[in-house]
N, C-alpha and C positions, 0 to 999 in steps of 0.2 A: 763900409760901403755895402749896398745891396746889389744883387745880381739877378738879371732875368734873361733867359734865352727864349726868343720867340721863333718857333720853328713852323714854317709853312710847308707842310709835307708835299713833296713832289713839285714844288714851284718851278724849279729849273727845267728848261726845255731846249729845243732847237729852233733856229729860224724857220718860220712858217710862211709859205707863199701868200696865203689869204690875209696875213697880218703885215704885208709889205716886207716880207723876208726879215721880220723881227721875231724875237722870242716873245711869249706872253709877258714876261717881266719887262722887256723893252717897250712893248706896245701899250701895256696898261698905264693908266694915270696913277702914279704912286708918289705924291709929294712928300708923304711922311717917310717912306723908305729912302727916297733920294736925300732928304734932309739928314736922316740918320747917317747915310753914307758920307755926306759932306762934312758932318761933324766928327766922324769917326775914322777908322782905318779898315781897309778891306783886304780880301785875299780869297784864295780858293782852298777848299778842304777836301781831301781824299777820304771819303767815308766808307768805302768798300775795299777792304784789303784784297790784294791780288789773289785770284783763285776762289773767291767767295761770291755767292749769289747776291745781287744787289737788292736784297729784301729790306723792308723797313726795320726789322729786328736787328740786322747787321748795322745799318746806317745810324739808327738812333743810339745804339750802344756806342758806336764810334764817336758820335758827337759828344757824348758824355765822358769820353776818355777811356772806355773799356776796350779791351782787345777781344773782339768777337770770336776770333779763332781760338781763344782760350776759355771764354766763359759762356759762349752761346750754347744753349741746350734746346733750341727750337722755340717757335712761337707759343706752342701749346702751354709750356710751363710758365712762360711769362704772362700769358693771358689768364691762366688759372690763378696766378697770384693776385692779379687785379680783381678777380671775381671771388676771392676768398676761398678758393678750392685748394686744399692741401695736397701736394704731390709727394707721396711717401716713398721710402726706399722700396725698390721692386715694382714701382709704377711708372708708366710712361704717359705723357700728355701730348696731344696734338691739336693744332688748329683744325676746326671742322666747319667748312663753309657750307651754307645752303646755296646751291647753284641752280641754274636753269639749263636743262639739256633738251635740245630739239633735234629730232631726226638723227640721234646718235652723236650730235655735236654739242660742245660746250658753248651755249649762246652767250652767257655772261657768268661772271664769278660771284654775282651778288643776288641772284634770283630777282633781278629788276629792282635792286635796293629795297628788298622787303622790309616792312616795318618791324621794329623790335617786338611789338606785341604779337603780331601774327607769327613771327619766327619762333617765339617762345612756345606758342601752342604746338607748332610742328615738331620742335626738338623734344618737348616733353612727351608728345605722342610717340616719337621714335624711341625714346628712352624706355617708355612703357612696353613697347613691342619688342625691342631688341636688347635692352639693358638686362644685365644679370650680375652675379657676384663678381664677375671679371670686368664688365664693361659698364661705363656710365657716360651719358651725354648731358652737358650742361648748357642752358641757353645763355647767350651773351647779348651783343648789340647788333641789330639789323641781321646781316648775313653771317656774322662772325661768332662762332661757338667753340666749345671745347669738348674733346673726347678724351677720356681717361681709361687706360687699360692696364690691368694687373698682369705682370709677367711679360709685357710686350718688349720686343727687341727693337731698338731705335735705328738699327742699321738698314734703313729703307731709302729707296730712291723715289721721292715724291715730287710731283709737279705742282707749283702754285697755280691755281686756276686763273688768276688775273694775268698770267703770262701767256695764256693759250686760247684766247677767244676764237671760236670757229673751228677748233681742233676736235678730232674724233676722240671721245672720252676713253674708249676701250684701249686705244693705243697708248694712253697715258696713265693707266692704272698702276698701282703701287708695285714696285719690284724690290726683291731682297738684294741687298748689297753683299751679304754674307749668307752662307747656307743655313746657319742657325736662325736667321731672320725670316726664312721662307714661310714658316707657319704663321708668323705675325702678318706678313704681306697677304697671304691667302685669306686669313680671317678678315682683314680690313677690306679687301676687295669684295668679299661676300657681303659685307655690311653695305657697301656702296650699292650693289645690285639689289639687295633686299630693301634698302631705303627707297629706291626708285619704284619698286612694286607697291610699297606702302603709301608713298606720297602721291602717286599718279592720280588717284581719284579722291584725295582728301578734300573736304568741303572748301577749304581755303583756296586750293588750286583750281577747283571747279569755278569758284567765284572769280578768281583772277583771270582765267581764260575767257569767261563770259564778258569780262570788262576789257578785254584786249590787253591784259597785263601778262608779264612773264610768270610762269609757274616756278615754284620752289620745289623741284621734283627730284632732287638728288642731294645727298651729302657728299662732301669731298674732303677727306682727312689728309692733312699734310703737315710738314715741319714737326717731326717727332723729337722728343727729348726727355731727359730726366731732370730732376731738380738741380738748378745751377748753383755754383758757389761763387758769390760776388761780394766784394767789399762794398760798404756804403760809401757815398761821396764824402761824407764828413770824416771818414777814416783815412781819406786820401788827400783832401784839400782843406784849406782854412775856412770852412763854413761849418756852422753848428747845426743849423736847421734848414730844411728845404721842403718844397712841395712840387707837385706836378698837376697840371690841368690838361685833360685830353678827353675826347669822346671815345677814344680807341683803347680797348682792353690791353692790347700789346704794349702801348706806351705807358699806360698806368702800371702794368706789371713790371716793366723795367724800372719804373719809379719805386715800386714796392721794394724790389731787391736793392735799389740804390739808396734806400733809407729815406725816401721822400714821402711826405703825407699826400694822399690822393684827395683832391678837392673836386667834388661833383658840381656841375653847372647845369641847371635846368634848361632844357632846350638845346643842349649840345648834341648834334646829330652825326657829325663826321661828314656832312655834305654841305653844299653851297648854302643851304637854309639854316645852318647852325647859328647859335646865339652868340654872335660876335660881341655884342655889347655886354652880354652876361659874362663872357669870358674875360673881357677887359675889366669889368667891375670886380670879379672874383680875383683876378691877378693883383689889382691894386690893394684889395683888402688883405690878401695873403702876404704881400710884401711889407705890410706893416708889422708882421709878427715873425716872418722867416727871413733868413739871409739869402736864400737862393730859390728861384722859381723856374721851372721848365714848362713853358706854355706852348702846347702843340695844337695846330689847326690842320685838320685832315683834308679839307675841301678841295684844294688844288690837285691833290693826288687822285682823287676820285674823278675829277674832270679830265685828267690826263688819261686815266684808264678808259674813260668813255670816248676818248678821241675828240673831245669837244673843245676846240681852242677858244671859242667865244665864251664858253662857260668858265674856262680856266682863267681868262682875263678878268672876268667878273669876280671870281673868288679872290684873286690877287688884289683887286681894287677894294673889295669888301674888307679884307684883312688890313689894308692900308688905312682906309678911311674910318672904319668902324671899330678897330681894335688898336692898332699901333699908334695912330695919331693921339688918341686919348691917353694912352699909357705914357707917351713921350711928354705930352703937355702937363699932365698932373705930376709925374715924378720930377719934372724940372723945377717944381715949386717946393719940393720937400727939403727939409733941413739936412737930411742924410742923403748923400749922392747915390744914384742908382745907375749902374752900368748895364747897358743893353746890347745884346748880340742878336742878330737876325740872320737866318739861313734856312735853306731846305735840308732835308736829310739825304735826298738823292734826286736826280732828274726823273720825271715821268713824261717823256715826250709824247705828245698827242699823236704823232705819226705812227708810232709802234705800239702805243697804248700799254706800255709796261715800263718798269724801271730800267735805268742803265747805271753803269758804275763810274760815270764821269765825275770829276770833282765838282763841288757845288760852291756858289759864291757866298761869302759871308762878310758881314760888317760888324765891327766891335766899336761901340761908343762908350767912352769912359770920361765922365766929367773932369775937365781940367787937362786932359791929355791932348797933345798936339795932333791935329788931323793930318791925313795924307792928301794926295792930290785928287783922289777919286771924288766925283761930284754927284754921281747917280748910282743906283743899285741895280745891277743886272749881271748876267753871266760873264760878259766880255769886259765890262768896266772893272769888275772886282779883280780880274786877272792882272790888272795893272796896279793893284794896291800894294801897300807897304809890306804886307805879310807874305806875298808870293804864294807858294803852294805849301800847305801844311798837311800833316798826316798823323795818324796815331793819336796820342793824347796832347799834341802840341797846341791845338785850339783851346781846349778846356783849361789847360795850364796857363796859357797866356791870358785867358779871360778871367780866371779866378785868382791867379797869383801874379798880377802885373808887375809888382816890384822886384820879383826875382826872375822873371822870364823876359826875354827880348825876342822880337820878331827876327826871322832869318832873312 
């Protein structure tokens, strides 16, 4: 049997008045998702362990069965792995956003969703001006980049910028959690301030302001860590080969450490305009040669961060019609059965524009298995499913080893 997990990042939400007090998943037209739920069995999955921040790094590790409290070393090292950047002993890596600051406030975490091409120019410019034998900046995708620091101490209190739109940036600058990390915190805070001076009148930002666009006028380093120690999925489960498809370096980096082949898809943006058809095509091709595929779509999460419920509905409908429907229809005709799981990693409610730690709805369809009574896919229907509430590695073990695992 082949296995594919289709993950709609941040799809889960809360009831919204403008949607008739329905969640985007309930409001959206999702015939493929509902059919999958009708043919399969549903439940809720707790993806954020108690006491941990509901970041995508935590939640995606949990979906794949890893204990983030044991293996997580921050986003930076995971994203570095995706980008082919080696993090050596004695080095620390961090996610480094390009953000927009106006009047001392964080306007948004994405510099207005700056293009990858323009962002690369700015990050290389900053690396030329600020980089040295100790510090390097590496361009990534859109606003998401990597900072690597020799001799850095990871014991830092950092604020994810997507959690604090509208907040005063100075009140949220990096703080040391231990006295020995103070020098690292001071160094990084100086970098933030220096980046603002250097970026203020960069030609790209001058052009953006003239066009009424947000400026990319500050870096924001966060989520520090060292190189993680992780077993591959094939070392833990009965799969021999696997792959990951995502526009996001974080998820691709998790895939690298999980032993998955990274598959690039042209036109994959991480936004509502991503290449859904291209991802579906790449997924079907990959499943012909690998046992397991992790297919990640970021668009709904970004819509949630924007607080745009109509856009979030659209991204869910796009995933349903342009990606899931084709994968379900084509794999149904294959001689080898394909098991399909559908879920978000965490909720990203439009009301608060950031992640929460509430359990997420999931559906597992396994050809030949008896379905439960759930007929549609959404947060509330899934709660009545056969699996109830799962946590830890229970979901992935149920999905990948069905003959030896039973739902609770």
